N, C-alpha and C positions, 0 to 999 in steps of 0.2 A: 719461403719462410713459412714455419707453421704459425698457428695463431700465437703460441706462447713465445717464438722467437721474435715475431713482429711486436708484441706488448714489451719484450726486453729492449727492442730496437727503439720504440717510441719513447721509452723512459730515458734511455741512453742519450738521444738525440736532442733532449729538451736543451734550449739555450744554444744551440749550434746553428751556425749561418743557414744549413741545409735543412733545418728542423721541418719548416712549412712544405718544402718540396717532397721531403721523404713521407710525411704523415699524409699528405693530401694525395701523393702518387700511390701509396700503398692502400688507403681507404676506398679510392675511386678508380684504381687500376689505371691511372692516366700514363700515356707516354711522356718522356722528358719534354719533348716540346710542347706539350698540352699543358703540363703542369707550370712550366716556366712563362707560357703565353696567358695563363689564367688572370683574369682582372676581377677587380671588385665589383664592376658593373655586371659581372657574369653571375654573382651571387645575389640572389632574391631572398632575403631574410623573411620578407612578408609571405611569399608564395612557398617558402622552404625549398628552394631549387637551386641547382648550380648548373649552369650551362658551359659546354665546352665548344668554343668556336673561334679561339685565337691560338696561335703558336709561336714559339720562339726558336729559332733555329740557327746553327752557326753556319755561315756562308763565307768560307775563307777567313779574311780577319774582321768580319763584321758578324753581329747578330741580327737577324733578320725577324721583326715582330710583323705578323701578318694576321688577317682575318680569314684565313684558311686552314683547314685541318686537312690530314692526310686523304681521307675520302669522304664522300657524302655522309656515309654511315657514321664517321667519326664525329659530326656534329651531333651533340645529344644533350638532352637535358635530363638531370637526375635528381633524386630527392636529397634535401640537405638533412644528412643524418644528424640526429640530436648531438652526438658527441662532437662532430664536426662542425656544427653550428656554433656551438659553445666555443671550441677552440679557434674558429674564424673571428668570432666576436672579439675575443681576447687579444688575437693578432692584430685585427683593425684598431682597437684602442691603443696598442703598443705603438703602431705605426703613426697613428695621429700624435701620439706623445713625442715620439723621435722627430716628427715633422715640426713640432713647437720647439723642441731643444736645439734642433740643427739650424733652424731659421732659414737664411738665405742660401745656406749651403745644402739645403736638402733638395734632392732631385725628385721633384714633384711628378708622380705618374700614377695610373691606375693598376699596376701589377702587385699581385699578392706576394710573390716570392721575391724578396729584395734584401739588401743591405740595410742597416738601420740608418743610412743617410739617403735611402730612397733609390739607390742604383739597383736595377733589377740583376738577378743572379746570371751568371753566364753559364750556358749549357755545359761547355767543356769543363769549367769550374765544378759544378755540381757532380759530374761523373768522376773527377779525380778525387775531389773532397770526400765523397761517399766511400770510395775505396780506401783511402787512408783512415777515414774514420771508423769504419769495420775494424780494420787492423789495430787501431789504438784502442779500441774497447774490446778486442779479442772475440769479436763477433763473427760467426761463419762468413765467409766471403761469398758474396753474390754480386751481381751487376745491378746497377741502379734499374734498368729495365726488368730486372726478375722479381721487383715490388709488383708489377703488373701481373706476372706470373701467381705471385702470392695471392694477390687480391682474387684473381681467377679461382684459384684451387679452393680458398675459404668460402667463396660463394658457392661453389658447387658441393663442398663438404657440409654446408649448412642447408642443402636441399634446393637450391636454384638450378632451373633447368639450363641446358647448355643453350638454348635459344635466348633465356634472360641473360645469362653471362655474356652472350655474343653481344646483345644490345647494350649492356653496361660498358663493355670495352670499345664499343664502336667499331666492331669488326664487320666488313662487308660480306664475308664468306664464314660460315659456321665451322668449316675446316679449320680455319685459323684459330678460332677458339677452342677447338678440341685439342690442339697442341698444348695450350695453357692448362688443360685439365688433368694434369698428372695427379 
């Protein structure tokens, strides 16, 4: 997506179950496993950073949450962009309110991308809902993973070097980053 298309997507996805996953993935170029494994403990509002070191992946009928990323270079700490900081603060306040409202039925955990009852979003759900959502909103079809491509392209268009984008995306090999730089 172009920057204009991403802005339309961000507006359209407000209030949707996949809102946080879409906005965070597109902003930081995260893999689906990384955004769904993202925890509040990885967000440091004081230091203004966000760290990627957890994942959530489907393994058969189970979703496995782990402290492992794809490669060592996938572990990374990035700046907490002001617009994302504001968004995350509002999201955190909303989740605290939902925890108070749901009381004992709330599924308490540290994950950022979850339902209002606290249950973490399922990777397969995010993929299928994203496709249906784009169709419903008559937005151009892309895969959820293409949000990562969009992030890389925007960074390159704004003058970031391929090396900087490689580190942002957590690629071990710059050749992988070059693929995203269309």
